[in-house]
Backbone as a ProteinNet text record, in pm:
[ID]
protein_1_A
[PRIMARY]
MFGILNILSQRNKTRQKINMSQEKELDMTDRDPNQLNAHVKVQFEDVLAEPDGAHSIDCVWRCSYMCFNCGKNCCYKLMTTLCGLFIALYWGCEFAFITFDQVWCITPGLRIFSIYMGCAQKFFGTCVTCFLAPICETCGLMFSNINVKNQ
[TERTIARY]
3790.1	3824.1	3750.2	3757.3	3690.8	3539.1	3488.2	3344.4	3294.4	3372.2	3334.4	3337.9	3443.3	3453.3	3338.3	3300.8	3190	3058.4	3036.9	2914.9	2910.9	3025.1	3031.1	3007.1	3061.7	3042.4	2895	2828.8	2686.6	2602.4	2637.4	2565.8	2580.6	2701.7	2727.9	2643.8	2638	2559.6	2411.1	2363.5	2223.3	2193.1	2282.9	2263.9	2261.4	2351.6	2356	2226.5	2173.6	2048.1	1933.8	1930.1	1824.2	1835.6	1956.8	1976.5	1939.5	1976.9	1947	1797.1	1727.7	1583.7	1506	1561.3	1492.4	1511	1617.3	1644	1575.5	1532.4	1472.5	1585.2	1571.2	1676.2	1675.2	1793.3	1810.7	1807.5	1716.4	1705.4	1809.2	1909.8	2019.3	1989	1882	1849.8	1746.6	1636.6	1533.5	1552.7	1624.7	1658.8	1556.1	1451.4	1342.2	1209.4	1181.7	1060.9	931.3	934.3	813.8	803.7	892	892.4	896.6	980	993.8	1060	1149.9	1224.9	1198.9	1075.8	1041.2	1059.9	1044.5	1058.5	1204.2	1299.3	1441	1504	1427.6	1482.3	1509.9	1635.6	1674.3	1765.2	1721.3	1800.7	1841.2	1932.5	1982	1866.1	1773.9	1661	1565.4	1566.4	1479.1	1535.6	1665.2	1731.4	1768.7	1827.5	1874.3	1797.3	1754	1681.2	1701.5	1719.9	1735.5	1610.5	1545.6	1425.9	1464.3	1365.8	1389.9	1438.1	1535.8	1590.1	1706.4	1735.5	1847.6	1924.8	1985.8	2061.6	2210.1	2281.1	2427	2484.2	2613.4	2680.5	2659.8	2641.4	2611	2715.1	2843.5	2947	2941.2	2902.8	2888.3	2772	2662.7	2545.7	2577.8	2649.7	2690	2785.2	2883.2	2978.4	2907.7	2811.1	2733.8	2659.6	2603	2532.2	2627	2744.2	2840.9	2892.5	2921.1	2970	2864.7	2740.3	2631.5	2622.3	2614.9	2601.4	2723.4	2841.6	2964.3	2970.6	2943.4	2946.5	2844.6	2723.4	2616.6	2652.7	2696.2	2728.1	2850	2955.6	3077.6	3051.7	2984.8	2956	2866.8	2764.5	2674.3	2749.2	2831	2904.7	3007.5	3071.8	3168.8	3098.9	2987.5	2915.5	2860.8	2807.4	2754.8	2867.2	2982.4	3095.7	3144.9	3156.5	3208.1	3105.1	2979.6	2879.5	2768.1	2746.2	2629.2	2617.6	2727.6	2721.7	2687.8	2747.9	2721.9	2578.7	2531	2393.8	2294.3	2321.9	2234.5	2233.2	2349.9	2357.6	2276.5	2289.7	2213.1	2063.1	2016	1872.2	1823.7	1906.6	1869.4	1850.2	1944.8	1933.4	1812.6	1789.7	1676.3	1543.8	1526.3	1401.9	1394	1509.1	1508.3	1461.2	1509.5	1466.3	1317.3	1269.4	1126.9	1043.5	1085.9	1013.7	1015.4	1133.9	1147	1053.4	1053.1	968.9	821.1	780.3	640.3	601.8	687.8	654.7	657.7	760.7	782.8	732.5	704.7	663.9	527.9	514.4	395	270.9	279	161.4	113.7	202.5	154	99.9	163.9	114.6	-24.5	-46.9	-180.3	-283.4	-241.3	-332.5	-372.3	-273.9	-302.5	-394.6	-364.5	-447	-590.5	-605.4	-738.7	-814.1	-744.3	-808.5	-853.9	-765.4	-801.7	-913.8	-910	-1015.2	-1147.9	-1144.3	-1267.5	-1331.6	-1247	-1297.9	-1352.2	-1279.2	-1324	-1455.4	-1468.5	-1591.4	-1710.4	-1691.3	-1799.3	-1833	-1729.8	-1751	-1830.6	-1784.4	-1853.9	-1990.6	-2004.1	-2135.2	-2234.4	-2187.4	-2273	-2310.3	-2212.2	-2239.4	-2343.5	-2329.5	-2425.2	-2562.8	-2567.6	-2695.6	-2761.3	-2682.1	-2737.9	-2776.5	-2692.2	-2713.3	-2777.7	-2732.9	-2783.3	-2909.4	-2920.2	-3036.1	-3167.8	-3180	-3307.7	-3339.4	-3235.8	-3258.4	-3305.7	-3237.7	-3275.7	-3414.8	-3444.8	-3576.5	-3686.2	-3659.9	-3756.3	-3778	-3669.2	-3681	-3757.9	-3733.8	-3804.7	-3953.9	-3990.4	-4132.8	-4196.6	-4121	-4172.1	-4198.2	-4100.3	-4114.5	-4208.7	-4233.2	-4324.8	-4470.2	-4499.4	-4635.4	-4665.3	-4569.4	-4592.2	-4658	-4767.6	-4838	-4822.2	-4785.6	-4770.4	-4885.7	-4955.6	-5067.8	-5036.6	-5051.5	-5033.6	-5169	-5175.2	-5301.8	-5296.7
13616.2	13571.2	13442.4	13344.2	13216.2	13231.9	13327.7	13352.7	13400.5	13488.1	13539.1	13427.1	13343.7	13230.8	13133.7	13110.7	13020.2	13075.6	13206.8	13269.6	13260.4	13289.8	13280.6	13138	13041.3	12901	12862.4	12907.4	12877.9	12943.5	13067.7	13136.1	13060.2	13011.2	12934.3	12807.7	12735.9	12612.3	12642.1	12752.3	12789.7	12819.7	12893.4	12922	12794.9	12702.1	12576.1	12498.8	12496.5	12425.1	12488.8	12621.4	12690.2	12659.3	12666	12636.7	12493.2	12398.9	12258.1	12232.3	12303	12279.1	12337.8	12440.2	12500.5	12420.3	12342.2	12263.4	12127.8	12077.4	11945.1	11843	11742.1	11640.6	11553.8	11511.9	11429.4	11283	11207.1	11064.1	10990.3	10936.1	10870.6	10724.3	10667	10527	10518	10591.4	10591.1	10716.2	10702.8	10818.8	10844.6	10765.4	10787.4	10770.2	10858.4	10840.4	10857.9	10931.5	10954.1	10858.6	10761.2	10658.7	10720.7	10823.9	10888	10795.9	10711.3	10625	10477.1	10444.5	10304.4	10219.3	10278.8	10205.8	10173.6	10231.8	10210.5	10111	10061.3	9964.3	9834.5	9814.5	9700.2	9608.9	9488.1	9385.6	9281.1	9196.4	9090.4	9006.2	8970.7	8884.7	8953.1	9086.7	9160.5	9165.7	9135.1	9148.7	9013.8	8928.3	8798.4	8685.8	8590.4	8475.3	8356.8	8241.7	8118.4	8033	7997.2	7913.2	7770.4	7695.8	7554.6	7483	7398.7	7322.6	7392.2	7515.3	7587.6	7659.9	7581.9	7639.3	7629.8	7737	7733.5	7666	7649.3	7591	7686.3	7629	7710.2	7818.5	7784.5	7885.2	7999	7969.2	8074.3	8166.2	8107.4	8186.6	8276.7	8222	8301.3	8413.5	8380.7	8482.4	8588.4	8547.6	8643.4	8740.2	8686.4	8768.1	8871.2	8825.1	8915.5	9018.9	8976.2	9069.4	9174.6	9131.8	9225.1	9332	9288.3	9382.8	9472.5	9414.2	9493	9596.7	9554.5	9647.4	9757.7	9720.2	9819.7	9919.6	9868.9	9956.9	10043.8	9985.1	10062.5	10171.2	10136.6	10236.1	10347.6	10310.5	10411.8	10505.8	10448	10531.6	10618.5	10566.9	10646	10761.7	10732.1	10837.8	10943.7	10900.6	10999.4	11080.4	11017	11090.6	11195.8	11159.9	11252.6	11357.6	11318.9	11407.4	11450.4	11376.3	11399.2	11539.8	11595.4	11729.5	11834.1	11821.6	11918.7	11907.4	11784.9	11765.2	11814.5	11787.7	11837.5	11990.4	12051.8	12197.6	12249.3	12182.3	12222.1	12216.5	12102.8	12089.2	12185.9	12212.2	12312.4	12448.7	12486.4	12614.3	12613.9	12502.3	12492.3	12514.8	12448.6	12466.1	12604.4	12663	12801.4	12895	12872.9	12955.6	12938.2	12814.5	12789.1	12859.8	12848.8	12914.4	13065.6	13119.1	13262.9	13306.4	13230.6	13261.8	13259.8	13158.7	13149.5	13267.3	13297.8	13401.4	13540.7	13569.2	13705.8	13734.9	13632.9	13658.3	13598	13468.2	13399	13435.2	13428.3	13457.8	13602.2	13702.2	13838.6	13852.6	13785.1	13789.3	13730.1	13617.6	13556.6	13646.8	13716.6	13808.4	13923	13978.4	14084.9	14032.6	13913.4	13851.6	13835.1	13788.9	13769.7	13902.3	14007.6	14139.8	14186.9	14176.3	14219.2	14133.7	14005.3	13918.4	13945.5	13987.9	14027.8	14147.3	14243.6	14360.1	14316.9	14230.2	14182	14105.5	14027	13950.8	14045.9	14151.3	14249.3	14318.1	14353	14419.4	14330.6	14205.3	14115.7	14075	14063.3	14034	14145	14269.1	14383.9	14385.8	14356.3	14351.7	14244.6	14127.7	14019.3	14060	14119.6	14162.3	14269	14360	14470.1	14427	14345	14315.1	14179.5	14076.2	13942.3	13907.2	13953.2	13916.8	13960.6	14082.5	14120.6	14035.2	14001.7	13918.5	13780	13721.7	13587.3	13589.2	13694.5	13705.2	13717.9	13796.3	13812.6	13681.5	13610.2	13479.5	13381.7	13386.3	13297.6	13325.2	13451.9	13488.4	13448.4	13467.2	13433.2	13283.1	13204.1	13058.8	12999.6	13070.8	13016.5	13022.9	13104.5	13116	13014	12933.2	12831	12711.1	12668.2	12550.9	12437.4	12322.4	12204.4	12110.6	12068.9	11976.9	11848.2	11739.7	11607.6	11558	11513.8	11463.5	11316.4
4210.8	4076.2	4043	4137.9	4113.6	4111	4187.5	4189	4053.5	3989	3856.9	3754.2	3759.3	3666.5	3686.1	3811.2	3842.3	3786.3	3802.2	3750.5	3598.1	3532.3	3386.5	3338.8	3411.3	3375.6	3386.3	3493.3	3512	3401.6	3362.8	3254.8	3123.9	3098.4	2976.9	2973.9	3086.7	3094.2	3073.4	3131.1	3114.6	2968	2901.4	2759.1	2676.9	2707.8	2633.8	2652.3	2775.5	2800.9	2723	2720.4	2646.9	2498.5	2444	2302	2269.7	2355.6	2330.3	2339.6	2430.3	2444.6	2327.1	2261.8	2148.6	2020.7	2012.5	1893.1	1903	1789.6	1784.2	1785.2	1869.4	1876.4	1752.3	1710.5	1592.3	1634	1576.8	1606	1522.6	1588.9	1517.3	1484.8	1539.4	1507.9	1396.5	1408.5	1304	1219.8	1110.2	1027.9	917.9	913.1	817.8	891.2	990.1	1071.9	993.8	884.1	803.9	686.2	679.9	574.5	434.5	417.2	285.8	184.7	232	140.9	167.4	201.1	226.8	101.7	-14.7	-140.9	-174	-100.4	-129.5	-32.1	61.9	157.1	83	48.9	-33.1	48	66.1	132.9	29.9	67.2	-20.5	-73.2	16.7	-20.3	-117.8	-120.7	-212.5	-354.1	-367.7	-496.9	-556.7	-476.2	-524.8	-457.3	-536.4	-482.6	-576	-517	-595.5	-577.9	-686.6	-674.8	-636.5	-589.3	-557.5	-682.8	-665.5	-777.4	-846.3	-808.5	-869.5	-759.9	-671.5	-560.7	-588.9	-554.9	-566.1	-441.3	-440.1	-323	-205.4	-85.7	32.3	58.3	43.9	71.5	-31	-155.2	-256.8	-219.6	-173.7	-134.5	-15.8	83.8	200.2	158.5	74.4	27.6	-56.6	-136.4	-215.8	-124	-17.4	80.8	142.6	185.8	248.3	147.9	24.5	-78.2	-112.6	-124.8	-154.6	-46.1	80.1	191.1	204.5	189.5	200.1	87.9	-34.3	-147.4	-133.3	-95.2	-79.1	30.7	145.2	257.9	230.1	173.9	146.3	42.4	-64.9	-169.6	-116.2	-40.8	13.1	107.1	196	291.5	220.8	117.8	42	-29.8	-95.5	-167.5	-72.2	42.9	137.4	200	221.1	276.5	178.1	51.8	-48.8	-90.7	-101.9	-161.9	-67	40.8	125.7	179.8	229.1	287.1	181.5	63.8	-42.5	-94.4	-107.4	-154.9	-50.4	78.1	184.7	185.2	164.7	157.3	38.3	-76.4	-194.8	-166.6	-111.1	-88.4	18.7	120.3	219.6	155.3	67.1	-4.9	-98.2	-166.4	-259.2	-186.4	-70.9	3.5	67.3	100.1	148.6	37.6	-86.1	-199.1	-225.4	-218.6	-241.3	-135.1	-9.1	99.5	81.1	48.8	23.8	-88.5	-196.8	-312.3	-274.2	-198.5	-156.2	-67.5	31.2	129.6	68.1	-11.3	-56.5	-197.6	-278.6	-417.7	-451.7	-436.6	-485.5	-404.6	-271.6	-189.2	-208.1	-204.3	-232.9	-375.6	-471.4	-609.2	-621.5	-553.6	-555.5	-488.7	-384.6	-316.4	-409.9	-480.9	-577.9	-687.6	-738.4	-842.3	-793.5	-668.9	-611.4	-601.1	-562.8	-553	-690.8	-789.7	-925.6	-983.6	-959.4	-1012.2	-943	-816.1	-747.8	-816.8	-856.1	-931	-1066.5	-1135.5	-1266.6	-1253.7	-1146	-1124.4	-1106.6	-1029.7	-1011.6	-1143.9	-1220.8	-1349.9	-1444.3	-1462.7	-1555.2	-1501.7	-1370.1	-1311.7	-1340.1	-1329	-1360.1	-1508	-1595.1	-1739.8	-1772.1	-1712.9	-1737.3	-1686.9	-1567.7	-1511.7	-1599.4	-1651.1	-1732.5	-1873.5	-1936.8	-2079.1	-2105.3	-2038.3	-2068.2	-1990.3	-1867.5	-1786.1	-1850.6	-1901.2	-1965.3	-2088.3	-2165.7	-2284.2	-2242.2	-2143.9	-2097.1	-2034.2	-1960.9	-1897.7	-2004.1	-2105	-2215	-2288.3	-2318.4	-2385.4	-2297.5	-2170.1	-2078	-2077.8	-2074.9	-2079.4	-2211.9	-2320.5	-2452.5	-2463.5	-2421.2	-2435	-2330.6	-2222.8	-2121.8	-2168.5	-2266.1	-2319.5	-2427.7	-2464.9	-2567.2	-2500.6	-2556.6	-2505.8	-2605.2	-2557.2	-2642.5	-2611	-2716.9	-2698.7	-2772.1	-2703.4	-2765.3	-2814.3	-2939.9	-2993.9	-3015
[MASK]
+++++++++++++++++++++++++++++++++++++++++++++++++++++++++++++++++++++++++++++++++++++++++++++++++++++++++++++++++++++++++++++++++++++++++++++++++++++++

């Protein structure tokens, strides 16, 4: 009995290792490794600044710093807690739809368009060769016999 449980436990651990090795690990410290939102990195010093000669009382400045950071962090965490999962689900679905559309609709459509335009190119190329080329060649021969003399 214990041997069977041990074998099942080992199989489970092996499956977990395989699943974990196939998934990309999530970096919990650097959450913007590609710098997609570098323009949104907002610190207190980026928003509020007092020029020389116009300084508030030190305790007001310190309290302003703490209030700014607390408000920014609390609001952001509240909004992400309430909306983040739903918005992430929406964007995941949106990019899935875009990928689906590209793979199953747009790329085959472009391929069909390319095939038809290849036929049209041959058709119009033949028409130009048959109808316009002789006219252009004749005009070229006609104008090549003109001699201009400067006096």
